[in-house]
N, C-alpha and C positions, 0 to 999 in steps of 0.2 A: 196193844194197850199197856199202860204202865202197870207193872206188877211188883216192883221192888223200889226201895229207897236209894237213889243215887248218892254218891259221895259229893258233899257240898264243898265248893272251893271258897276259901276265906278271902277276905279283902280288907281294906282299910276301915276304920271306924270301930266303935265299941262292940264287943262280942256279947252274944245273947246267952252264952253259957257253954258248958262242956258236959263231961260224963255225968256230973251231979245234977244237971238240969232235969227238973221233974217232967215226966211224960205228960203230954197233953192228949186230950181226947175230943173228938168231934162226933156228935151223934145228931143226925138230921133226917130229913125226909124229902123226897122228890114228889111233887104233886102237879097235876095239870089243872090250870085255872079255867073255869067255865063260868057262864053267867050265874049259875045257881049254886055251885059247890066247887071244891077242890078234890080231884080224884087222884089217889095214890098211883104212881107209875112204877111198875115192877120191872125187875131185870134191867135196870138202867145204870150205865156206867157213871160213876161219880169220881172225879179226879181231885186230889188235894194238891194245892200249889203253894210254893214259897216264892216270894218276889222281894228282893232287896237290892241295894246298890252294889253288893259284892257278888251276888249270884241270884239267878232266877230260873225256876223250872218246876216240873211236876215232881211230887214226892211219892205218891202212892195212889192207888185206885181200887175201887170195889164196886160190885153190883148191888143194886137195891134188892130188898126182900119183896115178898109178895105184897107186903103192906107199904112198899115204897121207902122203907127205912134203910139207912146206911150208917156205918160207924168205922172210924179209923183212929189209930194212935200215931203220934209223932213227937219229935223233940225239936225245940227251937235251937238253931245253930247260927253261927256267923254273926253278921252285923245286927245289932239290937233294934235297928229301925225296920228290919224286914217284916213283911206282913204275910199272913197265911189266910187262905180262903179256899172254897170248893167250887167246882164247876161241873156242868153236865151239858151235853149236846142233845137237842131234841128237834126233829124235823129240819136238821141242817143248821140250826141256830144255837149258839152257845149262850148259856145262862150262868150267872155267877152269884155267890153270896157276897155280902160285904165282908171286909177283913174281920177276922175273929177278934173279939174284944177281950176275951178271957182265956185262961188256960184250958178250961173245958167248955167248948162251944156246943150249944144245943138250942132247941126251941126255934124261934124266929131267926136267930143268928145263923143257924145252919140249914134253914129251909130253902129249898130250891123250887121255885114255881116256874113251870114251863107252860107254853101255850101252843095251840095250833097256829099254823101260818096261813097267810092269804096275800095275794097280790091285787086283790080287788080294792075298791074304794074304801078307805078308812080315814075319817077326818083326823087331822093332826093339828092340835091347838098350840098356841104360843103362850106358855105359862110365864115366860119372861124373855126380855131382850135387853142385852147389855152392850153399850157402845162406848169404847175407850179411845180417846184421841190424845196422842202424846205430843210433846213439844216438837217443833220443826227441827229438822237436821239440815244437812247441806242442800242448798238450793231451795230451801223452804218446804221440802218434802216432809210430810208427817205420817208416821206409822199409826195405823188404826186397827184396833182389835174388836171383834164382835163375838158375842156368845148368845146363842138361842137355847132356851129351855123348851124342848119339844114334848108335848103331852099326847099320849095315846090312851084314850079313855075306854077303849074297847076291850074285848077278851081274846084278841088274836094278835099275833106278831105280824106286822106288815113287812113284806119283802118286795124288792124291786122285781117287776115282771120280766125284765131283760137287762142287758148290759148297756143300753142306750137311753132308757127311760127312767129318770130318777124318781124316787117315791116322794121327795120333798124338794122344793127349790126356794131360793131367796135371791134377791138382787143386790149387787154392790154398786156404789156410785159411779157414774161415768168418769172415765179418766183414772180409775183405780189401777195401780200397778202391782205386779208381783203378788197376786193373791195366793195364799197357801193355808193349809190346815194348821191350826194351832194345837200344840201338844196338850194344852190344858183341858180340851174337851173330852168327852167319853166316846168319840167316834174315831176310828183309825184313819190315818191320813189317806190311804188308798181307797177309802170308801166315799170320797168326795171329789167332785170335779169342778173346774172353773173354766167357763167358756162364754165369751161375748157378754160379760157382765152378769152371768147367771151362775149361782152356786148350786150344784146338784148333789143330792145325798142318795147313796145306794145301800148304806148299812141297814140291816134289819132294825125295826123299831118295835120293841116289845111293849106290852101295856105298862104304863107308868111314865116316868120322866127320863128323858135322855138329853144330853147337852152337846151342842155343836159349837165349836170355837174355830174361828179363822181370822186371818189378818191380811192387810194389804197396805199399800202406801198411797197417799193422796198428795198431788202437787199443790202448790200455793194457789194456783188458779181455781181449785175446786171449792174454795171458800169465798164467801159464806156458803156453807153446806146445807142442803135441804135433803132430809132423809125421810121418805114416805114410810108410814106404818101400814103394811099391806094387809095384815089380818088383826083381829082383836087381840090385844096383848095384856096379860094379867099384871105384870110388873115391867115397867120401863125404867132403865137405869142408864144415865149418861155420866161419864167421867172424862174430864178434860184437865190437861196438865197446866195450861196457861191460866194464871190467876186472873187475868183481865178478859177471858173469853166470855161471850154472851151466848146463853143457851135458852131456847124457848120451845115449849111443847105443851099441849093441853094438860092441866092439872099438875104441872111439874113444880117441885119445890126443892130447894137446896138443903142438904143435910151435912153432917160432919164429913170432912174429907178423908181420903184413904192414902196411906203412905206405902211406897214400895221402893226398896233400894235407896232410901234417902230422898226420894222424889215424892212430891205431894200432888194429888189429883183431886180437884173439886168434884163433888158427887151430887147428882140431881136424881130425884125419884118421882115416879108417878104410878098410879094404879088404874087398872081397867081402862086402857086406852082403846078407843074405837078405831076400826079400820079406816083408812084414808086420812088419818091424822098425819101431821108433818112435824118432824123435829128440825129445828134450824139452829145451826152452830156457826158462830162467827168468832174468829180468832185474830189476834193482833199480827201485824206484819213481823216476820222473824227479825230479831235484833241481834242475834249472835249464834254461836254453835250450840247445838243441843248436847246434853250430857251423853256419855258413852253408854254402850250396852242397852240401846233402845229396845231391841227385841226381847231381852231378858226381862226388862222392866215391864213391858206389856204382858209377858207371860205371868209375872207376879201379880199384876193388877187383875188379869183375867181370873186368877185363882181367888183373889179377894172378892171379886164380883160374884163368883159362884157361892162362896161361903156366906157372903152378906145376903145374897138372894135367899139362901136357905133360912137364915135367921129371920129375915123379913117375912117370908112366907109362913113361918111357924107362928108369927104373931097375928096372922089373919084368922078370921073365923073359918073353921074347916067346913068344906062343902060335904054333903052326904056322899059317901062312897057308893059306887055301884056294887051290887051283890056279886061276890066272887072275885073282885078285882082288888088286889092289895095295893095300897098307895105306896109310892116310893119317893125318897128324898134324893136330891142331887148328889152325885158322887164327887168326892174330892178329886183333884187332878191326879194325885198319886194312885188312887184306886183305878181311875180310868187308864192310866199307863200300865198298871198291873194287869188289867183286863187285856190290853193290847198284847202284852208279852205272853200271857197265857194263850190267847188266840193264835199268836204266831207259833208257839210251841206245838199247839194242837195240830195246826196245818202241816207243820214239818213232820210230825209223827205219822201223818197219813200218807207221806211219800216214802215208800219202802226203799227207794233207791237213793234218797237224800240228794237228788240231782241239783238242788239249788242251795247247797250247804253254804257257799261263800256269801250269797245274798242273805240267807237266813242269819248267819253269824254277824254280818255287818249291821243288819237292821236290829238285831237283838242288842248289840253293843250300844247302838244309838238310843234305843228305848231305855236301856238301863241308865245311861247318863241323864236322860230327861227325867227319869224317876228320881234320881239323886237330887237334881235341881228342884223338882217339885216338892220333895220332902223338906228340903231346906227352906223353900219359900213358905210352905205351910207352917213350919215351926216359927218362922219370923212373924207371920201374921197372928199366930196364936199367942 
């Protein structure tokens, strides 16, 4: 377990400070959520993390007291866009705070709520579904991105019962090519599978909201496209890059467009969509080459979809929360990537031989680059 502060390696970008940087302090508590109350968890390891485009890794760790409390001091170093947060592992599942918003973090910002786990049946709701259809590229192929906001309204964390039975599935359109997990979601890439048109999720789903993002390509022959809504959905959002596209679904209305990398996507919204509804998207025949960097543009639009969904949800009348369950808001893509880096570091620390060092370093480098891109995209949106 981490017991000291490693030397942080600098990199490009603005620096957060040096020897004169004031010390920061985090004081929090680890509690176990139940139906009736939140119970302090004693003797629980809590790890402090720093994640930035220049460096990412654990800084310090400490055990909780008999009252579940923990406290650590640290200094901000390196790139000024770096974020700091705490984590703990309970029942084999990692839990994280949101990035600290102030020099001294405490209260809800530093609270870690853990839950018992189950592989039994737990209903997973669809708080939102976001579908992004980009302009056609070579041969009329269109990149498509999807984001699901998954809701676990129970007081237990749902885990897969084995390595072959996903705990949640979705379907992608017939003819979809090259499906892959999108870095904008809060689920690690290796926790999802794609087989015969079925997307399978194996990552633990703790109470609250988690986001799943993936992309695929659709040939010209897939349009007009019909997309079934398999489960009741709280927010439905459709974004299409073609200005002359036709989009239809129950209760759907067009709102202000979203821009990403100089590209404009028309946006359509609907609320409280019933199961078995159908979304129909018709697009014009491709008339020329699509702009470059299609994958990055889809990633930026996925980030915008998440942020917009959060704002849209906050305007709705809140539903009564179940006793003992803290509501959660969607994570930003940068926070999701920070989570993945922290989980990767934790897994590597558990291997005393460090037998997969090359794989670990390669994956960590890849995630750091994705984090830098996500931070840049979020700054552009804001």
